[in-house]
VOSETOR-880587 format. One record per residue: residue number from 0; residue in one letter; x, y, z of N, C-alpha, C in turn. Coordinates in steps of 0.2 Angstrom, whole numbers. Layout:
<sites>
- i_aa_n_u_n_v_n_w_ca_u_ca_v_ca_w_c_u_c_v_c_w
- NUM_A_X_Y_Z_X_Y_Z_X_Y_Z
...
</sites>
This chain:
<sites>
- i_aa_n_u_n_v_n_w_ca_u_ca_v_ca_w_c_u_c_v_c_w
- 0_X_-174_166_-118_-172_172_-119_-171_173_-127
- 1_X_-174_178_-130_-174_180_-137_-168_184_-139
- 2_X_-165_182_-145_-159_185_-147_-161_189_-154
- 3_X_-157_194_-156_-158_197_-162_-151_198_-166
- 4_X_-151_193_-170_-144_193_-174_-145_192_-182
- 5_X_-148_187_-184_-149_185_-191_-157_185_-192
- 6_X_-158_186_-199_-165_186_-201_-168_178_-202
- 7_X_-173_177_-200_-176_170_-201_-177_169_-208
- 8_X_-175_163_-211_-175_162_-218_-183_160_-220
- 9_X_-187_159_-215_-194_157_-217_-198_164_-217
- 10_X_-198_168_-212_-202_174_-211_-199_180_-211
- 11_X_-192_180_-211_-188_187_-210_-189_190_-203
- 12_X_-191_186_-198_-191_188_-191_-184_189_-189
- 13_X_-183_193_-184_-176_194_-181_-176_192_-174
- 14_X_-181_189_-170_-181_187_-164_-181_179_-163
- 15_X_-176_176_-160_-176_169_-159_-173_167_-153
- 16_X_-175_161_-151_-172_158_-145_-167_152_-147
- 17_X_-161_152_-144_-156_147_-145_-158_140_-141
- 18_X_-159_135_-145_-161_128_-142_-155_124_-140
- 19_X_-149_124_-144_-144_120_-142_-139_119_-148
- 20_X_-135_114_-147_-130_113_-153_-133_107_-157
- 21_X_-131_107_-163_-133_102_-168_-128_96_-168
- 22_X_-130_90_-169_-126_84_-169_-122_84_-176
- 23_X_-116_82_-176_-111_82_-181_-110_74_-183
- 24_X_-109_73_-189_-106_66_-191_-99_67_-194
- 25_X_-96_61_-195_-89_61_-197_-88_64_-204
- 26_X_-93_65_-208_-92_69_-214_-92_77_-213
- 27_X_-97_79_-210_-98_86_-209_-93_89_-204
- 28_X_-90_85_-199_-86_88_-194_-79_90_-197
- 29_X_-78_87_-203_-71_89_-206_-71_96_-209
- 30_X_-77_99_-210_-76_106_-213_-81_111_-209
- 31_X_-83_109_-203_-87_114_-199_-82_118_-195
- 32_X_-82_125_-196_-77_130_-193_-81_135_-188
- 33_X_-88_135_-188_-91_140_-184_-95_136_-178
- 34_X_-97_140_-173_-100_137_-167_-108_137_-169
- 35_X_-110_133_-173_-117_133_-175_-122_131_-170
- 36_X_-128_135_-169_-133_133_-165_-140_133_-168
- 37_X_-144_128_-166_-151_128_-169_-155_133_-165
- 38_X_-159_137_-168_-164_142_-165_-171_141_-167
- 39_X_-175_144_-163_-183_144_-165_-185_151_-165
- 40_X_-188_153_-171_-190_159_-173_-196_161_-168
- 41_X_-196_167_-165_-201_169_-161_-207_171_-165
- 42_X_-206_173_-171_-212_175_-175_-216_170_-179
- 43_X_-212_165_-182_-216_160_-186_-215_153_-183
- 44_X_-211_152_-177_-210_146_-174_-206_141_-178
- 45_X_-203_143_-183_-199_138_-187_-192_138_-184
- 46_X_-188_133_-187_-181_132_-184_-176_133_-190
- 47_X_-170_136_-188_-165_137_-192_-158_137_-188
- 48_X_-153_138_-192_-146_138_-189_-143_145_-189
- 49_X_-140_146_-184_-136_152_-183_-129_151_-181
- 50_X_-124_154_-184_-124_159_-189_-126_155_-196
- 51_X_-127_159_-201_-129_155_-207_-123_151_-210
- 52_X_-126_145_-212_-121_140_-215_-118_142_-221
- 53_X_-111_141_-222_-107_144_-228_-103_138_-231
- 54_X_-106_132_-231_-103_127_-235_-102_128_-242
- 55_X_-97_126_-245_-96_126_-252_-100_121_-256
- 56_X_-100_122_-262_-104_117_-266_-101_110_-266
- 57_X_-94_110_-265_-91_103_-264_-92_100_-258
- 58_X_-93_104_-253_-94_102_-246_-101_99_-245
- 59_X_-106_102_-249_-113_100_-249_-113_93_-252
- 60_X_-109_93_-258_-109_87_-262_-107_81_-258
- 61_X_-102_82_-253_-99_77_-249_-104_74_-244
- 62_X_-109_79_-242_-114_77_-237_-119_72_-241
- 63_X_-121_74_-247_-126_71_-251_-123_66_-256
- 64_X_-119_61_-253_-115_57_-257_-120_51_-260
- 65_X_-117_47_-264_-122_42_-267_-126_37_-263
- 66_X_-124_36_-257_-127_32_-252_-133_35_-249
- 67_X_-134_42_-250_-140_45_-247_-147_42_-249
- 68_X_-147_39_-255_-154_36_-257_-154_29_-256
- 69_X_-149_26_-253_-148_19_-252_-153_16_-246
- 70_X_-153_10_-246_-157_6_-240_-164_7_-241
- 71_X_-167_7_-247_-175_7_-248_-177_0_-250
- 72_X_-181_-3_-245_-183_-9_-246_-189_-9_-252
- 73_X_-190_-15_-254_-196_-16_-259_-202_-14_-256
- 74_X_-204_-15_-250_-210_-13_-247_-210_-6_-246
- 75_X_-205_-3_-245_-205_5_-244_-206_8_-251
- 76_X_-203_5_-256_-203_8_-263_-211_8_-265
- 77_X_-214_2_-264_-221_1_-266_-225_6_-262
- 78_X_-224_7_-256_-228_11_-252_-227_18_-254
- 79_X_-221_20_-255_-220_27_-258_-223_28_-265
- 80_X_-223_23_-269_-226_24_-275_-234_25_-275
- 81_X_-237_21_-270_-244_22_-269_-246_29_-266
- 82_X_-241_32_-262_-242_39_-259_-241_44_-265
- 83_X_-236_43_-269_-235_47_-275_-241_48_-279
- 84_X_-244_42_-281_-250_42_-285_-256_46_-282
- 85_X_-257_45_-275_-262_48_-272_-261_56_-272
- 86_X_-255_58_-271_-253_65_-271_-255_68_-277
- 87_X_-253_65_-283_-254_68_-289_-261_68_-291
- 88_X_-265_63_-289_-272_62_-290_-275_68_-287
- 89_X_-274_69_-281_-277_75_-277_-275_82_-280
- 90_X_-269_83_-282_-266_89_-285_-270_90_-291
- 91_X_-271_85_-295_-275_86_-302_-282_87_-301
- 92_X_-285_85_-295_-292_86_-294_-293_94_-292
- 93_X_-288_97_-290_-288_104_-288_-287_109_-294
- 94_X_-286_106_-300_-284_110_-306_-290_110_-311
- 95_X_-293_116_-313_-299_117_-317_-296_118_-324
- 96_X_-294_112_-327_-291_113_-334_-292_106_-337
- 97_X_-293_106_-344_-294_100_-348_-288_99_-353
- 98_X_-283_104_-352_-277_104_-356_-272_99_-354
- 99_X_-267_99_-358_-261_94_-356_-258_97_-349
- 100_X_-256_93_-345_-254_95_-338_-246_95_-339
- 101_X_-243_101_-336_-236_102_-336_-234_102_-329
- 102_X_-229_97_-327_-227_96_-321_-220_98_-320
- 103_X_-218_101_-315_-211_102_-313_-209_99_-306
- 104_X_-204_95_-306_-202_92_-300_-195_95_-298
- 105_X_-195_98_-292_-189_102_-290_-186_97_-285
- 106_X_-179_96_-286_-176_91_-281_-178_84_-283
- 107_X_-176_82_-289_-179_76_-293_-177_70_-289
- 108_X_-170_70_-286_-168_64_-283_-168_58_-288
- 109_X_-171_52_-286_-170_47_-291_-175_47_-297
- 110_X_-180_52_-297_-184_53_-302_-190_49_-302
- 111_X_-193_47_-297_-199_43_-297_-205_47_-298
- 112_X_-205_53_-296_-211_58_-298_-211_59_-306
- 113_X_-205_60_-309_-205_60_-316_-208_54_-319
- 114_X_-206_48_-317_-208_42_-320_-216_42_-320
- 115_X_-219_43_-314_-226_43_-313_-230_48_-317
- 116_X_-227_54_-318_-230_60_-322_-230_58_-329
- 117_X_-224_55_-331_-223_53_-338_-228_48_-340
- 118_X_-229_43_-335_-233_37_-337_-240_40_-338
- 119_X_-242_46_-335_-249_48_-336_-250_53_-342
- 120_X_-244_53_-346_-244_57_-352_-243_65_-351
- 121_X_-241_67_-345_-240_74_-343_-233_76_-346
- 122_X_-233_82_-348_-227_85_-350_-223_86_-344
- 123_X_-217_83_-343_-213_82_-337_-206_85_-337
- 124_X_-205_89_-332_-198_92_-331_-196_91_-324
- 125_X_-189_89_-323_-186_89_-317_-180_93_-317
- 126_X_-178_96_-311_-172_100_-310_-169_98_-303
- 127_X_-163_97_-303_-159_95_-297_-151_97_-299
- 128_X_-148_98_-293_-141_100_-294_-136_94_-296
- 129_X_-139_88_-294_-135_82_-296_-140_78_-300
- 130_X_-137_73_-304_-142_68_-307_-141_61_-304
- 131_X_-146_60_-300_-146_53_-296_-152_49_-299
- 132_X_-154_51_-305_-160_47_-308_-159_40_-309
- 133_X_-164_36_-308_-163_29_-310_-165_28_-317
- 134_X_-164_23_-320_-164_22_-327_-171_24_-330
- 135_X_-176_22_-327_-183_23_-330_-184_31_-330
- 136_X_-181_35_-326_-182_42_-326_-178_46_-331
- 137_X_-174_42_-335_-170_45_-340_-173_44_-347
- 138_X_-179_43_-347_-183_42_-354_-183_48_-358
- 139_X_-182_48_-364_-181_54_-369_-187_58_-368
- 140_X_-193_56_-366_-199_60_-365_-199_65_-359
- 141_X_-194_63_-355_-193_67_-348_-188_72_-349
- 142_X_-189_79_-348_-184_84_-348_-181_85_-341
- 143_X_-175_84_-341_-171_85_-335_-166_90_-335
- 144_X_-166_94_-330_-161_100_-330_-156_99_-324
- 145_X_-150_99_-325_-145_98_-320_-143_105_-318
- 146_X_-145_109_-313_-144_116_-312_-147_117_-305
- 147_X_-145_123_-302_-148_126_-296_-154_129_-298
- 148_X_-159_127_-294_-166_130_-296_-167_137_-296
- 149_X_-164_141_-291_-165_148_-291_-161_152_-297
- 150_X_-156_148_-300_-152_151_-305_-154_150_-312
- 151_X_-158_145_-313_-160_143_-320_-166_146_-322
- 152_X_-166_149_-328_-172_153_-331_-177_148_-334
- 153_X_-181_145_-329_-187_141_-331_-192_146_-334
- 154_X_-197_144_-338_-202_148_-341_-207_150_-336
- 155_X_-209_156_-336_-214_159_-331_-221_157_-332
- 156_X_-225_156_-327_-232_154_-328_-233_148_-333
- 157_X_-229_143_-332_-229_137_-337_-231_131_-334
- 158_X_-232_130_-327_-233_124_-324_-240_123_-321
- 159_X_-243_118_-322_-250_116_-318_-248_114_-311
- 160_X_-243_109_-311_-242_106_-304_-234_107_-303
- 161_X_-232_109_-297_-225_109_-295_-225_105_-289
- 162_X_-220_100_-289_-219_95_-284_-213_97_-280
- 163_X_-214_98_-274_-208_100_-269_-208_95_-263
- 164_X_-206_89_-264_-206_84_-259_-199_84_-255
- 165_X_-199_85_-249_-193_84_-245_-187_89_-248
- 166_X_-189_95_-249_-184_100_-252_-183_106_-248
- 167_X_-189_109_-245_-188_115_-242_-184_115_-236
- 168_X_-184_109_-232_-180_108_-226_-173_108_-228
- 169_X_-171_107_-234_-164_107_-236_-161_113_-239
- 170_X_-164_118_-240_-162_124_-243_-161_130_-239
- 171_X_-156_134_-240_-154_140_-236_-159_146_-237
- 172_X_-163_146_-243_-167_151_-244_-174_149_-246
- 173_X_-178_146_-241_-185_143_-243_-190_148_-245
- 174_X_-189_155_-243_-193_160_-245_-192_162_-252
- 175_X_-186_162_-254_-185_163_-261_-187_157_-266
- 176_X_-187_151_-263_-190_146_-267_-197_147_-268
- 177_X_-201_148_-263_-208_149_-264_-210_155_-268
- 178_X_-206_161_-268_-207_166_-272_-206_165_-279
- 179_X_-201_161_-281_-199_159_-288_-205_154_-290
- 180_X_-207_149_-286_-212_144_-288_-218_148_-290
- 181_X_-220_153_-286_-226_157_-288_-226_160_-295
- 182_X_-220_162_-297_-219_165_-304_-220_159_-309
- 183_X_-218_153_-307_-218_148_-312_-225_145_-313
- 184_X_-229_145_-308_-235_142_-308_-240_146_-313
- 185_X_-244_142_-316_-250_145_-320_-255_148_-315
- 186_X_-259_153_-317_-265_154_-312_-269_148_-311
- 187_X_-271_147_-305_-275_141_-304_-270_135_-303
- 188_X_-264_135_-304_-259_130_-303_-258_128_-296
- 189_X_-256_122_-294_-255_119_-288_-248_117_-286
- 190_X_-246_119_-280_-239_117_-278_-240_112_-272
- 191_X_-237_106_-273_-237_101_-267_-230_102_-263
- 192_X_-231_102_-257_-225_103_-252_-226_97_-247
- 193_X_-220_94_-246_-220_89_-241_-214_91_-237
- 194_X_-214_92_-230_-209_93_-226_-210_90_-219
- 195_X_-204_88_-215_-205_85_-209_-209_90_-204
- 196_X_-212_88_-199_-215_91_-193_-210_91_-188
- 197_X_-207_97_-186_-202_97_-181_-205_97_-174
- 198_X_-211_98_-174_-214_98_-167_-218_91_-166
- 199_X_-216_86_-170_-219_79_-169_-217_76_-162
- 200_X_-222_71_-161_-221_67_-154_-214_64_-155
- 201_X_-212_61_-160_-205_58_-161_-200_62_-159
- 202_X_-200_69_-160_-194_73_-158_-194_74_-151
- 203_X_-200_74_-148_-201_74_-140_-197_68_-137
- 204_X_-198_63_-140_-195_56_-137_-188_57_-138
- 205_X_-186_59_-144_-179_60_-145_-175_65_-140
- 206_X_-179_70_-138_-176_75_-133_-175_71_-127
- 207_X_-180_67_-125_-179_63_-118_-173_59_-119
- 208_X_-172_55_-124_-167_51_-125_-160_54_-125
- 209_X_-160_60_-128_-153_64_-127_-152_66_-120
- 210_X_-157_68_-116_-156_69_-109_-154_63_-105
- 211_X_-157_58_-106_-155_51_-103_-148_49_-104
- 212_X_-146_51_-110_-139_49_-112_-134_54_-111
- 213_X_-136_59_-107_-132_65_-105_-129_69_-111
- 214_X_-134_70_-116_-132_74_-122_-137_80_-122
- 215_X_-139_83_-116_-144_88_-116_-142_94_-120
- 216_X_-135_95_-121_-133_101_-125_-135_100_-133
- 217_X_-137_94_-135_-138_93_-142_-146_94_-142
- 218_X_-148_98_-147_-155_99_-148_-158_93_-153
- 219_X_-164_91_-151_-168_86_-155_-171_89_-162
- 220_X_-171_96_-163_-174_99_-168_-169_100_-174
- 221_X_-171_98_-180_-167_98_-186_-160_94_-186
- 222_X_-158_92_-191_-151_89_-191_-147_91_-197
- 223_X_-145_97_-196_-141_101_-202_-134_97_-203
- 224_X_-131_94_-199_-124_91_-200_-124_84_-199
- 225_X_-130_81_-199_-130_73_-199_-136_71_-203
- 226_X_-136_66_-206_-141_63_-211_-148_64_-207
- 227_X_-153_67_-210_-154_68_-217_-153_76_-219
- 228_X_-149_79_-215_-146_86_-216_-152_91_-217
- 229_X_-156_92_-212_-161_97_-212_-159_103_-209
- 230_X_-158_108_-213_-156_115_-211_-161_120_-209
- 231_X_-167_118_-211_-173_122_-210_-179_117_-207
- 232_X_-182_120_-201_-187_116_-198_-194_119_-198
- 233_X_-199_115_-200_-206_118_-201_-210_116_-195
- 234_X_-215_120_-193_-221_118_-189_-227_120_-193
- 235_X_-233_119_-191_-239_120_-194_-239_128_-195
- 236_X_-237_132_-190_-238_139_-191_-233_142_-196
- 237_X_-227_139_-196_-222_142_-200_-223_140_-207
- 238_X_-226_134_-208_-228_132_-215_-233_137_-218
- 239_X_-238_138_-214_-244_143_-215_-241_150_-217
- 240_X_-236_152_-213_-233_158_-214_-229_159_-220
- 241_X_-225_154_-222_-221_155_-228_-226_155_-235
- 242_X_-231_151_-234_-236_151_-240_-240_157_-240
- 243_X_-243_160_-235_-247_166_-235_-243_172_-236
- 244_X_-237_172_-234_-233_178_-235_-231_180_-242
- 245_X_-232_174_-246_-230_175_-254_-237_175_-258
- 246_X_-242_176_-254_-249_177_-258_-252_171_-261
- 247_X_-250_165_-258_-253_159_-261_-258_157_-256
- 248_X_-262_152_-258_-268_150_-254_-267_143_-252
- 249_X_-267_141_-246_-266_135_-243_-272_131_-243
- 250_X_-273_127_-248_-280_123_-249_-281_118_-244
- 251_X_-275_113_-243_-276_108_-239_-269_107_-235
- 252_X_-270_106_-229_-264_104_-225_-265_98_-221
- 253_X_-261_92_-222_-262_86_-218_-256_84_-214
- 254_X_-257_82_-208_-252_80_-204_-252_72_-204
- 255_X_-246_69_-207_-246_62_-209_-240_59_-206
- 256_X_-240_52_-207_-234_48_-205_-234_42_-209
- 257_X_-228_39_-210_-228_33_-214_-228_27_-209
- 258_X_-233_24_-208_-234_19_-203_-231_12_-205
- 259_X_-231_7_-201_-229_0_-202_-222_0_-206
- 260_X_-217_4_-204_-211_4_-208_-207_-2_-206
- 261_X_-209_-6_-200_-205_-12_-198_-206_-17_-203
- 262_X_-212_-17_-207_-213_-22_-212_-208_-22_-218
- 263_X_-204_-17_-219_-199_-16_-223_-192_-19_-221
- 264_X_-192_-22_-215_-186_-25_-212_-186_-32_-212
- 265_X_-181_-36_-212_-180_-43_-210_-183_-44_-203
- 266_X_-187_-49_-203_-190_-50_-196_-185_-53_-191
- 267_X_-179_-55_-193_-174_-58_-189_-169_-52_-187
- 268_X_-170_-46_-190_-165_-41_-189_-167_-37_-183
- 269_X_-161_-34_-180_-162_-29_-174_-167_-23_-176
- 270_X_-166_-21_-182_-170_-15_-184_-177_-16_-184
- 271_X_-179_-22_-186_-186_-24_-187_-189_-23_-180
- 272_X_-186_-26_-174_-189_-25_-168_-189_-18_-165
- 273_X_-184_-14_-167_-183_-7_-164_-189_-4_-167
- 274_X_-190_-4_-174_-196_-1_-177_-203_-3_-175
- 275_X_-203_-10_-173_-210_-12_-171_-211_-11_-164
- 276_X_-207_-12_-160_-208_-11_-152_-207_-4_-150
- 277_X_-203_0_-153_-202_7_-151_-205_12_-155
- 278_X_-203_12_-162_-205_17_-166_-213_17_-168
- 279_X_-215_11_-169_-222_10_-171_-227_13_-166
- 280_X_-226_11_-160_-231_14_-155_-231_22_-155
- 281_X_-225_25_-156_-224_32_-156_-228_35_-162
- 282_X_-227_32_-167_-231_34_-173_-238_34_-173
- 283_X_-241_28_-170_-248_28_-169_-250_33_-164
- 284_X_-247_34_-158_-249_39_-154_-248_46_-157
- 285_X_-243_47_-161_-242_54_-164_-248_55_-169
- 286_X_-251_50_-172_-256_51_-176_-263_53_-172
- 287_X_-264_50_-167_-270_51_-163_-270_58_-160
- 288_X_-264_61_-158_-264_67_-155_-262_73_-160
- 289_X_-262_71_-167_-261_76_-172_-254_79_-172
- 290_X_-249_74_-170_-242_77_-170_-238_71_-173
- 291_X_-240_70_-179_-236_65_-184_-230_68_-186
- 292_X_-226_64_-190_-220_66_-192_-219_71_-198
- 293_X_-224_71_-202_-224_75_-208_-230_79_-210
- 294_X_-229_84_-214_-234_88_-217_-235_87_-224
- 295_X_-241_87_-227_-242_88_-234_-246_94_-235
- 296_X_-244_98_-239_-248_104_-241_-249_105_-248
- 297_X_-256_106_-250_-258_108_-257_-259_115_-257
- 298_X_-255_119_-261_-255_126_-261_-257_128_-268
- 299_X_-262_133_-269_-264_135_-275_-262_143_-276
- 300_X_-261_144_-283_-260_151_-285_-266_153_-288
- 301_X_-270_157_-285_-276_159_-287_-276_163_-294
- 302_X_-282_163_-297_-282_165_-304_-280_173_-305
- 303_X_-281_177_-299_-280_184_-299_-273_185_-297
- 304_X_-269_180_-296_-262_182_-294_-257_182_-300
</sites>
């Protein structure tokens, strides 16, 4: 049954279907006062929360505490470094310019994108509401801004590449982010987007697990109040929708997953065998049927925009 209450933050649609409750953790349950539900937009097929989340800045900070980036093995860090280099190489190949490359990293996190861009000799800027950069990302040649992206007056038409990895699923106004990014990109510039695929095979398996454990009222879609705190959920259709609705061109869309994650665990640990025997087969099947866990999108601002 479709409902008409709030506007979809992805496409501004007003019809949606309620899927169920969201799972809470011990941090978020301390300040949740509304009966939040996860819903699917009938227009763009994306996922969001109703009523709108009204946490304070302090409450959001409590969710994204210092341990949010913890637990990354050396194997995982090396794999992500390889992925980052490949992403930036491909983005660069889409730009028709021999001038110095200007990169903006939105949601800098630990700053590994800043480090790689700076290593290439690019003019590099990062912006985030908190400063969680590791030491190498604090080099004097890197410009870092501690501020809210939508509120800070960045220069218009200044950036060749804007990097947006694992950000859109965390923000209340993804459409406003894309509109602002379009203003900041140079004509012919490239926006890289990485977001989870909420219609992945893994989420189907998670739904079955909830039902088997008598938690059918909990939806498997997005996790707004439990790590990793995704408050917006994207599908292939909704990602296309948010890009095209702002007059940008979706050059390449890839459905991907990070395979072999069990190699990042100690072979004698319980997590190694969970990832190897359970998660790894799901990842392989998800890849075969094009329902892997993530999307990578390379989006261009055309010269006439």
